[in-house]
Structure formats: C-alpha cells, structure tokens
Backbone bond lengths (Angstrom), bond angles and torsions (degrees), N, CA, C in turn:
res aa  C-N    CA-C-N  psi(-1)  N-CA   C-N-CA  omega(-1)  CA-C   N-CA-C  phi
1 M - - - 1.468 - - 1.532 109.98 -
2 S 1.319 115.99 133.62 1.463 120.16 -178.59 1.523 110.36 -82.60
3 V 1.327 115.87 138.77 1.470 121.58 -174.42 1.529 110.11 -128.25
4 L 1.325 114.84 130.87 1.457 123.07 177.68 1.534 108.79 -116.81
5 I 1.325 116.60 132.10 1.465 120.36 170.11 1.523 108.16 -104.26
6 V 1.322 115.75 127.14 1.458 121.69 175.66 1.524 107.99 -113.12
7 I 1.323 115.84 130.30 1.463 121.90 176.78 1.526 107.62 -108.84
8 P 1.335 118.09 99.56 1.468 119.81 179.66 1.521 110.70 -75.69
9 A 1.322 115.85 136.53 1.467 119.95 -178.00 1.521 109.17 -146.91
10 R 1.331 115.96 127.24 1.458 119.87 176.63 1.524 109.82 -124.62
11 Y 1.309 114.51 148.36 1.465 120.73 -177.06 1.525 111.16 -81.75
12 A 1.344 115.41 -40.95 1.464 120.77 -175.82 1.516 110.12 -82.76
13 S 1.315 115.91 104.92 1.459 122.15 177.78 1.520 108.85 -127.36
14 T 1.322 116.07 133.41 1.465 119.57 -179.10 1.514 111.33 -65.48
15 R 1.332 116.09 -44.72 1.469 119.77 -175.99 1.518 112.45 -79.69
16 Y 1.346 117.21 -33.68 1.465 119.45 -175.03 1.530 108.86 -148.81
17 P 1.326 118.34 81.79 1.467 120.79 178.96 1.531 111.02 -57.43
18 A 1.332 115.51 141.71 1.470 122.71 178.98 1.522 112.77 63.57
19 K 1.320 117.12 23.21 1.465 121.16 -177.36 1.531 113.83 -52.82
20 P 1.349 120.14 -44.29 1.466 118.91 -177.77 1.528 113.94 -58.91
21 L 1.336 116.57 -25.40 1.466 120.50 -176.97 1.524 112.64 -96.25
22 A 1.336 117.24 2.67 1.467 120.17 177.35 1.518 109.62 -61.47
23 M 1.338 116.37 131.08 1.452 121.37 -178.10 1.528 109.68 -87.95
24 L 1.321 114.93 132.49 1.461 121.43 -178.90 1.521 109.20 -122.89
25 K 1.307 115.51 128.67 1.458 120.49 177.48 1.522 108.86 -96.44
26 G 1.321 117.11 122.20 1.450 121.74 179.43 1.511 111.93 -84.46
27 A 1.325 114.59 -177.43 1.462 119.91 -178.49 1.525 111.75 -62.08
28 S 1.342 117.00 -25.61 1.459 121.00 179.11 1.523 112.10 -74.31
29 G 1.335 115.92 -12.32 1.458 119.58 -177.98 1.513 113.08 92.85
30 Q 1.348 117.60 -5.48 1.457 120.98 -178.69 1.523 110.43 -86.99
31 S 1.314 117.13 132.78 1.460 122.50 179.37 1.524 110.43 -95.21
32 R 1.325 115.41 131.44 1.459 122.01 174.07 1.520 108.06 -138.65
33 S 1.327 116.16 152.12 1.462 119.63 178.98 1.525 109.80 -71.56
34 L 1.326 115.20 159.64 1.460 120.99 178.84 1.524 110.82 -60.23
35 I 1.326 117.71 -40.77 1.462 120.33 -179.24 1.532 110.77 -67.88
36 E 1.335 117.89 -35.17 1.462 118.99 177.23 1.523 110.88 -67.20
37 R 1.318 116.82 -41.44 1.463 119.51 178.55 1.526 111.24 -63.54
38 S 1.330 116.97 -37.54 1.465 120.44 177.21 1.523 110.48 -66.60
39 W 1.325 116.79 -40.78 1.466 121.31 178.46 1.534 110.63 -64.45
40 R 1.314 116.89 -40.95 1.464 120.20 177.60 1.535 110.91 -64.21
41 A 1.333 116.72 -38.56 1.464 120.01 177.10 1.523 110.53 -63.38
42 A 1.331 116.86 -42.24 1.467 120.86 178.89 1.526 111.28 -64.10
43 S 1.314 116.03 -36.60 1.469 120.32 -177.98 1.524 112.79 -69.48
44 E 1.326 117.39 -16.42 1.463 120.84 177.99 1.526 113.08 -83.17
45 V 1.327 117.19 -10.94 1.464 121.02 -179.96 1.525 109.21 -71.70
46 T 1.322 116.53 130.61 1.470 120.15 -179.64 1.529 110.75 -85.13
47 G 1.322 115.45 155.57 1.462 120.81 176.67 1.512 114.22 76.79
48 I 1.336 117.32 20.66 1.469 122.25 -177.66 1.525 109.46 -101.79
49 D 1.321 116.59 139.92 1.455 120.83 179.25 1.527 113.18 -92.38
50 R 1.352 116.55 -28.27 1.463 118.34 -174.73 1.523 109.34 -161.73
51 V 1.325 115.93 142.86 1.466 122.45 174.98 1.523 107.48 -126.15
52 V 1.339 116.71 127.28 1.464 120.19 178.55 1.524 109.61 -132.05
53 V 1.314 115.33 152.00 1.466 122.83 170.15 1.520 106.98 -98.39
54 A 1.338 116.96 130.12 1.467 121.77 179.01 1.520 108.68 -112.08
55 T 1.324 116.27 122.49 1.465 119.92 -177.34 1.523 110.36 -146.76
56 D 1.341 115.61 168.30 1.465 120.74 173.60 1.526 110.81 -117.66
57 D 1.344 115.88 11.61 1.463 119.74 -172.17 1.530 110.66 -122.56
58 E 1.320 115.32 129.80 1.463 121.11 -177.15 1.527 111.39 -64.83
59 R 1.335 118.08 -32.74 1.463 120.97 -179.69 1.526 111.11 -64.84
60 I 1.321 116.46 -40.50 1.464 119.37 177.00 1.520 109.86 -69.07
61 K 1.325 117.23 -39.90 1.464 121.38 178.55 1.527 111.01 -57.41
62 V 1.327 116.38 -49.19 1.468 120.98 -178.37 1.525 110.43 -62.43
63 A 1.322 116.65 -45.27 1.465 120.62 -178.53 1.523 111.44 -64.66
64 A 1.326 117.10 -41.61 1.461 120.90 -177.74 1.526 111.55 -69.46
65 E 1.301 116.93 -41.77 1.464 119.66 178.56 1.525 110.64 -65.81
66 A 1.317 117.47 -29.22 1.460 121.03 179.94 1.520 112.06 -65.53
67 F 1.346 118.20 -31.79 1.467 118.56 177.04 1.528 112.50 -98.11
68 G 1.338 117.23 10.03 1.456 120.50 169.66 1.505 116.49 104.10
69 A 1.321 118.70 5.08 1.467 121.00 -178.31 1.519 111.34 -80.14
70 E 1.320 115.34 149.56 1.461 121.31 169.21 1.526 107.13 -85.46
71 V 1.337 116.91 133.36 1.455 121.12 -175.07 1.525 110.60 -120.00
72 I 1.324 116.00 134.98 1.458 122.78 174.70 1.525 107.83 -115.21
73 M 1.320 116.48 124.44 1.467 120.22 178.52 1.526 109.16 -82.84
74 T 1.322 115.28 133.77 1.458 122.67 -176.55 1.526 109.34 -127.26
75 P 1.334 117.95 162.74 1.474 120.72 -175.45 1.527 113.37 -65.80
76 E 1.325 115.73 148.81 1.460 121.04 174.05 1.517 111.59 -65.28
77 S 1.329 116.27 -20.70 1.463 120.78 -175.88 1.524 113.27 -75.07
78 C 1.333 119.13 -7.65 1.465 121.04 179.05 1.533 108.84 -60.27
79 A 1.337 115.99 124.35 1.467 120.24 -173.20 1.516 113.19 -83.15
80 N 1.333 117.32 -20.49 1.461 120.45 -178.41 1.525 109.33 -159.07
81 G 1.333 115.53 -179.19 1.455 119.79 -176.71 1.509 113.80 -64.67
82 T 1.332 117.19 -35.12 1.468 119.98 -179.73 1.522 110.57 -66.41
83 E 1.332 117.38 -42.75 1.463 119.60 176.73 1.523 110.77 -62.42
84 R 1.331 117.02 -37.31 1.466 120.03 179.39 1.529 111.07 -68.00
85 C 1.333 116.62 -37.79 1.468 120.09 176.70 1.528 110.80 -64.44
86 A 1.333 116.19 -41.21 1.466 120.07 177.89 1.522 110.80 -61.99
87 A 1.328 116.62 -42.16 1.465 120.78 179.22 1.525 111.14 -64.43
88 A 1.328 116.61 -39.64 1.471 120.59 179.44 1.520 111.13 -65.81
89 H 1.334 116.74 -43.37 1.464 120.66 179.43 1.526 110.33 -61.89
90 T 1.320 116.55 -41.56 1.463 120.60 177.40 1.524 110.82 -64.15
91 A 1.339 116.89 -43.27 1.464 120.97 -179.45 1.522 111.99 -62.02
92 L 1.329 115.65 -29.62 1.471 120.27 178.69 1.523 112.34 -82.39
93 G 1.323 117.32 -1.95 1.452 121.00 179.57 1.508 113.76 91.23
94 G 1.339 117.28 6.99 1.464 120.84 179.78 1.523 110.85 67.55
95 G 1.314 115.45 -156.53 1.458 120.02 174.29 1.512 116.06 96.18
96 Y 1.327 117.84 -9.43 1.461 119.27 179.10 1.523 109.95 -86.83
97 D 1.323 116.40 144.86 1.462 121.39 -178.06 1.525 112.37 -79.98
98 I 1.324 116.17 -30.08 1.467 121.90 179.07 1.524 107.66 -139.82
99 V 1.334 115.71 135.75 1.466 121.18 177.01 1.524 107.98 -122.72
100 V 1.321 116.15 125.38 1.464 121.70 -179.52 1.519 109.54 -102.31
101 N 1.329 115.38 130.58 1.457 122.74 173.60 1.523 107.01 -97.35
102 L 1.337 116.17 102.98 1.464 121.86 177.48 1.516 107.55 -110.24
103 Q 1.300 116.97 108.78 1.453 121.06 -170.96 1.529 112.19 -60.48
104 G 1.329 114.24 148.34 1.455 120.76 -176.04 1.511 114.73 -70.62
105 D 1.335 116.82 -6.95 1.467 119.21 175.74 1.527 110.55 -115.88
106 A 1.348 115.53 32.07 1.466 120.11 -174.77 1.519 113.42 -122.46
107 P 1.347 118.42 48.35 1.473 118.83 -179.48 1.516 113.90 -70.56
108 L 1.335 117.16 -11.10 1.463 120.25 178.82 1.522 112.45 -82.95
109 T 1.325 117.60 -5.20 1.461 120.48 -178.23 1.529 110.21 -67.16
110 P 1.344 118.77 119.25 1.466 120.24 179.14 1.527 110.80 -66.48
111 H 1.305 116.71 145.37 1.466 120.25 -178.62 1.522 111.45 -60.60
112 W 1.342 116.93 -31.68 1.465 119.24 -178.18 1.515 112.22 -71.84
113 F 1.331 119.52 -21.59 1.461 120.96 170.93 1.519 109.17 -57.99
114 V 1.319 114.93 -53.41 1.465 120.50 -175.55 1.521 110.83 -66.50
115 E 1.307 117.15 -40.57 1.459 120.59 179.84 1.526 111.44 -61.07
116 D 1.330 117.22 -38.99 1.463 120.57 179.40 1.524 111.68 -71.63
117 L 1.327 117.87 -34.72 1.463 120.09 176.56 1.526 110.28 -63.24
118 I 1.312 115.93 -42.87 1.460 120.94 178.35 1.529 109.94 -62.87
119 A 1.327 116.32 -42.18 1.461 120.66 179.30 1.522 111.26 -61.17
120 D 1.341 117.14 -37.52 1.464 120.60 178.22 1.521 111.33 -57.02
121 L 1.329 116.54 -46.70 1.463 119.96 -178.11 1.524 111.75 -69.87
122 K 1.309 116.51 -29.40 1.464 119.35 179.55 1.527 112.05 -70.58
123 V 1.344 117.12 -33.46 1.470 119.89 -175.32 1.524 113.25 -97.03
124 D 1.330 117.62 -16.85 1.465 120.74 -177.73 1.523 109.28 -116.82
125 P 1.338 117.77 99.12 1.470 120.15 -176.05 1.521 113.83 -66.93
126 N 1.339 118.05 -18.48 1.463 120.63 -179.43 1.521 113.11 -86.72
127 A 1.318 116.63 -18.14 1.462 120.26 -179.29 1.523 109.70 -75.06
128 E 1.328 116.14 134.21 1.459 121.48 179.08 1.520 112.42 -106.33
129 I 1.327 116.09 -23.61 1.459 122.81 -178.94 1.520 107.60 -142.99
130 S 1.317 116.86 144.34 1.465 121.03 173.44 1.525 108.38 -132.14
131 T 1.334 116.06 138.65 1.464 120.90 -176.45 1.522 109.23 -148.37
132 P 1.330 119.20 146.51 1.464 120.57 -173.98 1.529 114.39 -88.10
133 V 1.325 114.69 145.01 1.463 121.69 171.22 1.519 108.02 -130.06
134 L 1.332 115.61 143.65 1.463 122.82 179.39 1.520 109.33 -113.01
135 R 1.324 117.14 128.95 1.448 118.70 174.12 1.531 108.67 -67.42
136 C 1.323 116.65 126.52 1.461 120.91 -179.78 1.521 110.40 -75.73
137 D 1.317 116.42 136.30 1.459 119.01 167.17 1.531 108.02 -84.87
138 G 1.325 116.43 174.61 1.455 120.53 -176.04 1.509 113.12 -58.65
139 A 1.329 116.58 -38.19 1.463 120.62 -178.52 1.529 111.04 -65.56
140 T 1.338 116.67 -43.07 1.467 119.92 -179.88 1.522 110.90 -67.09
141 L 1.334 116.50 -43.13 1.458 119.46 178.51 1.523 110.97 -60.54
142 S 1.316 117.22 -44.16 1.472 120.51 178.33 1.516 111.33 -60.17
143 S 1.337 116.30 -39.51 1.461 120.68 178.55 1.528 110.84 -63.86
144 F 1.332 117.09 -43.82 1.463 120.98 178.55 1.524 110.78 -61.40
145 L 1.332 116.82 -43.55 1.461 120.70 -178.52 1.524 111.41 -66.44
146 R 1.330 117.09 -37.91 1.467 120.04 176.72 1.529 110.51 -63.82
147 D 1.325 115.69 -41.58 1.456 119.57 179.10 1.523 110.90 -61.21
148 R 1.325 117.61 -45.57 1.458 119.96 -178.97 1.525 111.10 -64.51
149 K 1.321 116.48 -38.50 1.463 119.86 178.51 1.520 111.11 -62.77
150 A 1.332 116.23 -31.56 1.468 121.57 179.81 1.529 112.12 -89.46
151 G 1.337 117.19 3.67 1.459 120.68 179.27 1.507 114.57 84.09
152 R 1.335 117.33 13.32 1.462 121.61 178.01 1.533 110.04 -106.06
153 V 1.328 115.70 162.72 1.469 121.57 173.86 1.515 108.16 -107.93
154 G 1.320 116.87 112.90 1.458 120.74 -179.69 1.517 112.88 -82.24
155 G 1.323 116.24 -24.00 1.456 120.04 -179.66 1.513 109.85 174.11
156 T 1.322 115.77 162.58 1.458 121.58 176.57 1.520 109.59 -89.21
157 T 1.323 116.61 139.76 1.464 120.84 177.98 1.519 110.01 -115.37
158 S 1.323 115.73 164.34 1.465 120.68 -175.58 1.517 110.70 -142.95
159 V 1.322 115.62 148.47 1.462 121.60 170.60 1.521 107.66 -122.19
160 F 1.315 116.20 148.84 1.461 121.13 -176.17 1.515 109.24 -149.31
161 D 1.333 116.05 162.93 1.462 119.80 -176.10 1.523 111.70 -89.35
162 A 1.340 115.61 -175.84 1.461 120.61 -176.20 1.520 112.67 -65.48
163 N 1.324 117.05 -19.52 1.464 121.42 178.26 1.524 112.38 -95.52
164 K 1.323 116.10 13.38 1.467 123.84 178.09 1.519 113.31 70.90
165 R 1.353 117.48 13.98 1.460 120.15 177.51 1.524 109.20 -81.34
166 A 1.322 115.76 128.05 1.460 120.09 -178.30 1.521 110.63 -63.36
167 M 1.341 116.24 133.12 1.456 122.55 178.46 1.522 111.81 -103.02
168 Y 1.332 117.45 -32.48 1.465 120.20 178.98 1.526 109.71 -169.81
169 F 1.335 114.84 155.82 1.454 123.48 173.57 1.524 107.33 -128.12
170 S 1.324 117.35 143.22 1.457 119.59 -178.51 1.523 111.72 -152.93
171 K 1.334 115.08 150.85 1.459 120.64 171.70 1.526 111.41 -82.97
172 E 1.333 115.71 -9.89 1.454 119.87 167.80 1.528 108.09 -80.19
173 V 1.324 116.58 164.30 1.464 120.16 178.61 1.526 107.70 -87.12
174 V 1.337 115.89 109.87 1.471 121.53 179.05 1.530 108.84 -127.14
175 P 1.357 116.24 145.85 1.459 127.69 -2.81 1.534 111.00 -76.00
176 F 1.339 115.90 161.25 1.453 120.30 175.54 1.527 109.97 -67.57
177 T 1.310 116.68 139.36 1.456 121.91 170.71 1.528 108.60 -144.78
178 S 1.327 115.48 135.94 1.464 119.93 177.92 1.521 111.45 -94.01
179 E 1.337 115.59 -3.27 1.463 119.72 -178.06 1.522 110.78 -71.72
180 V 1.326 115.88 144.15 1.460 121.85 175.65 1.523 108.35 -101.40
181 F 1.333 116.65 127.35 1.460 121.93 -173.86 1.525 110.89 -110.30
182 D 1.320 116.20 147.18 1.461 120.38 170.02 1.527 108.69 -63.51
183 D 1.321 116.64 155.26 1.464 120.38 -175.96 1.518 113.53 -55.65
184 D 1.331 116.91 -38.06 1.463 119.52 -176.04 1.525 112.98 -98.50
185 A 1.333 117.82 10.05 1.465 121.14 -178.36 1.528 110.85 -86.35
186 D 1.338 116.10 147.69 1.457 120.56 174.30 1.531 109.81 -69.87
187 T 1.322 116.45 146.56 1.463 121.70 177.65 1.530 108.70 -124.82
188 P 1.330 118.19 168.19 1.469 120.77 178.35 1.521 113.51 -83.74
189 V 1.324 117.15 7.04 1.465 121.40 -177.68 1.527 109.72 -99.59
190 F 1.336 115.80 136.88 1.467 121.48 179.64 1.524 110.00 -119.14
191 H 1.308 114.58 130.53 1.464 122.63 178.84 1.523 108.80 -88.18
192 H 1.332 116.76 126.37 1.460 120.42 178.10 1.525 110.60 -88.02
193 V 1.314 116.11 132.20 1.463 123.08 176.83 1.526 107.65 -104.52
194 G 1.326 117.02 126.40 1.462 121.58 -170.94 1.507 116.02 -76.91
195 V 1.312 116.49 62.81 1.470 123.00 172.88 1.527 106.14 -123.56
196 Y 1.328 117.21 139.76 1.463 119.62 -174.85 1.525 110.57 -136.72
197 A 1.329 115.76 138.60 1.455 121.67 169.09 1.528 107.11 -111.16
198 Y 1.321 116.32 124.71 1.460 122.03 -175.20 1.526 111.78 -115.50
199 R 1.319 115.35 146.04 1.452 118.37 160.67 1.536 106.63 -77.89
200 P 1.325 117.78 148.89 1.468 119.59 -171.68 1.519 114.80 -60.62
201 D 1.337 118.85 -34.27 1.467 120.03 -179.58 1.523 110.89 -66.54
202 A 1.337 116.66 -43.19 1.464 119.92 179.10 1.526 110.85 -63.47
203 L 1.324 116.21 -35.96 1.468 119.86 179.93 1.517 111.45 -73.10
204 S 1.322 117.55 -45.32 1.469 120.01 -175.92 1.521 111.75 -68.23
205 D 1.336 117.46 -29.14 1.470 120.56 179.52 1.530 112.10 -77.49
206 Y 1.331 116.63 -23.72 1.468 121.25 -171.66 1.534 114.00 -52.68
207 P 1.340 120.17 -48.63 1.472 119.01 -176.28 1.528 113.50 -62.70
208 S 1.324 118.11 -22.54 1.465 120.61 -177.74 1.522 112.68 -85.75
209 W 1.327 117.54 -12.83 1.457 120.05 179.65 1.520 110.09 -76.60
210 P 1.334 117.87 141.51 1.472 119.83 179.28 1.526 111.75 -70.53
211 V 1.313 115.33 146.70 1.462 120.60 174.58 1.528 108.06 -73.03
212 G 1.331 117.21 125.34 1.450 121.43 -178.43 1.517 112.15 -91.82
213 P 1.321 116.56 169.86 1.469 120.24 -178.04 1.523 113.48 -63.36
214 L 1.327 118.01 -33.63 1.464 119.50 -179.62 1.524 111.44 -70.89
215 E 1.325 117.29 -37.82 1.468 120.17 175.26 1.522 110.13 -62.55
216 Q 1.326 116.75 -40.36 1.459 120.50 178.60 1.523 111.35 -66.19
217 L 1.327 117.15 -44.24 1.459 120.97 -177.31 1.525 112.09 -67.19
218 E 1.330 116.39 -45.58 1.463 121.08 -175.66 1.525 112.07 -83.39
219 G 1.333 116.54 -26.06 1.459 119.20 -174.35 1.513 111.76 69.80
220 L 1.343 116.68 36.84 1.471 122.25 -177.39 1.526 109.39 -122.19
221 E 1.328 116.13 115.72 1.454 120.54 -175.12 1.524 113.11 -65.26
222 Q 1.340 118.23 -28.06 1.462 121.12 -177.51 1.518 112.58 -67.88
223 L 1.328 117.56 -18.11 1.465 119.89 179.92 1.525 112.13 -71.05
224 R 1.324 117.60 -15.65 1.467 119.18 175.32 1.531 109.84 -69.83
225 S 1.323 116.98 -42.46 1.469 120.53 176.62 1.520 110.48 -66.46
226 W 1.340 116.04 -40.46 1.464 120.48 178.67 1.517 110.53 -61.48
227 K 1.348 117.11 -42.07 1.465 121.34 179.72 1.524 111.14 -61.47
228 M 1.326 116.60 -34.46 1.460 120.94 -179.20 1.528 112.24 -85.27
229 A 1.346 116.04 10.92 1.473 122.53 175.35 1.522 112.42 60.95
230 K 1.315 116.65 35.15 1.457 120.10 175.48 1.529 109.32 -75.95
231 Q 1.316 115.72 145.25 1.459 121.72 -177.74 1.526 109.52 -79.16
232 C 1.327 115.35 98.51 1.463 121.34 -178.17 1.519 109.54 -106.29
233 V 1.322 116.58 119.53 1.457 122.49 179.39 1.522 109.19 -87.19
234 A 1.331 116.22 129.54 1.458 121.51 174.01 1.522 107.84 -95.00
235 R 1.301 116.75 105.68 1.464 121.35 -178.80 1.524 108.82 -83.61
236 K 1.324 117.16 116.88 1.457 121.64 -175.91 1.521 111.20 -83.37
237 F 1.342 115.16 134.81 1.453 122.47 174.03 1.521 108.43 -127.62
238 M 1.315 116.05 150.56 1.451 119.90 169.73 1.522 108.01 -79.76
239 Q 1.327 116.98 163.23 1.464 120.37 -178.91 1.520 111.37 -58.57
240 M 1.332 117.65 -46.64 1.465 122.65 176.20 1.529 112.23 49.43
241 G 1.346 115.73 35.56 1.458 119.86 177.24 1.509 114.70 77.81
242 V 1.344 116.76 5.00 1.455 120.09 -178.53 1.517 108.84 -101.11
243 N 1.324 117.33 129.18 1.449 121.74 178.82 1.520 108.68 -130.53
244 F 1.329 116.16 124.33 1.452 121.13 -178.10 1.519 109.43 -115.26
245 G 1.324 117.69 121.61 1.457 121.13 173.50 1.510 109.04 -107.34
246 S 1.331 117.06 165.43 1.455 119.83 -179.68 1.517 112.20 -89.22
247 S 1.323 117.65 -13.66 1.455 120.91 -177.40 1.518 111.18 -82.55
248 I 1.331 116.72 127.61 1.462 119.78 -179.70 1.522 110.70 -65.52
249 T 1.331 117.68 -30.27 1.457 118.73 178.17 1.523 110.58 -67.40
250 Q 1.354 117.15 -35.48 1.460 120.48 175.07 1.519 110.32 -63.80
251 K 1.333 116.14 -43.54 1.456 120.24 -179.61 1.525 110.89 -63.00
252 M 1.316 116.90 -41.99 1.464 120.66 -179.14 1.517 110.51 -64.65
253 S 1.325 116.60 -37.32 1.469 120.10 178.47 1.511 110.37 -62.94
254 R 1.352 116.65 -43.01 1.467 119.13 -179.81 1.526 111.04 -70.02
255 L 1.351 116.76 -37.87 1.465 119.48 179.49 1.517 112.01 -61.68
256 S 1.305 116.78 -34.62 1.457 120.29 -177.42 1.529 111.36 -65.58
257 R 1.336 116.00 -16.35 1.466 119.76 179.97 1.529 112.66 -96.84
258 L 1.348 115.89 -2.08 1.470 118.94 -178.75 1.523 111.15 -86.56
C-alpha cells in the first residue's frame, strides 16, 4: 500500500504568527526551523513513499525547499490541517492508499507512532482513520487538571469503546474521575495526539462536510469526522517517556533539550 505523509503548515497563526519558521536550537547547538524538524521527523518513518509540506505561503515554500522538502501549494481557504492535507493529496493527483496528516509543529512525534497508525489501517479494512492516544499517568492527569482550573488547555483527551473506536474528543479532561492517582500510576484518562492516518476517501470527503456545533465549540477538527460517523481507531500507546503538550512554548522548551 502506498503511503503519503503531508505536513500542513500555515504562516498566519493567531496564537503564534510565522510559527513554522521559528528557529529552535537543539541540544547539539544547531538551529533548525520548526517545519524542518517536523519534516526530518516525518522522513524517519519507515514504509513511506513520499513526504510533502503543504502550505499557502511563499515564505514557508522557500524555506522548506531550501532544506530539501517537496512543497505543494494549497488554497488559503483551507480551514485546518486536514483540509490542507486533502487539498495536497488532490493536487498530487490522488492515488495513495493512506495519507498521514503530521502537523507542522509536531517534530516530537516518534516515528513508531506513525508506523503503528499506518499498520492499523492496513490490518483493519473497516477503519477509515487512525489516531494515537496515550494513557495518562497520575502526573500528566494532575497537570491537565491544574491547567483547566487555571483556564488553560493542557491537552486534548479522548474516550473510545472496547473495539478502539473513538467516541469523543475534548479539550476538557474526560472521562471525569474524582480519584487521586500517584504520579507514576495508570489512570483512565487518555491524551489524544493530533496525528492522523486517513484512507483517501475519508480525507477527500472531509472538506465537503459541514462544520458541526461540537467542532465549533471544542475547536477540534477531528470532531467533523466523528460527527459523520467515520470509523476512527484510537491506537493506544503507553507514555514511554513521551509527553505532548498543546502549548508551542512547552514544545520549544522540550525541543531545546533534544
């Protein structure tokens, strides 16, 4: 099965303008842009046929081509990364069996996350989308709850059924639990990591689906697929020392230590 990774990247961001071009210095002392680090992470995934950066901005195009990336220009009207991935796949003429949406600010994503998502779609013919969830330990859950109490979003959480089909995603901490956990104890809460592997039909149909009230309220693009009753597999991972926050400043702090 042919696999395409698309890295959507936009210059105009309300919270962090020009984020893809932000320069990050790693532990080695070498500075690379966020989009280059994301592209390098994508290039480490095995079993991939092609990796492209999808953008609507000439500045990102020039920067990405300078470090060797293939760039596909997409419309400014793309409302989110999934729409941009769909536009890129169409611009390439389609034809790929699986398309991965690896966000342009996600260089911390381990290659084995993506490889396992792809494997899910290869072995489960009914699954249309696969996305990773991490079981929160007590320390992570406590951090998420503190953030919500302070009016911040520490991360997106997800609930799913016994067959691993996603039931809901939220910026609130779900499910509710009043239990207090030790820092290293497993909890019933799962943190959703925003990486997606799509079958091409589910991806190409996405931009035509109406935005629902829950997607608007939560600000989560994956709820559009959920609303349309698409079969989304929640691939469970253990923490394994990996911690993903939603704040770009948190991500930059961790990247500086790599």
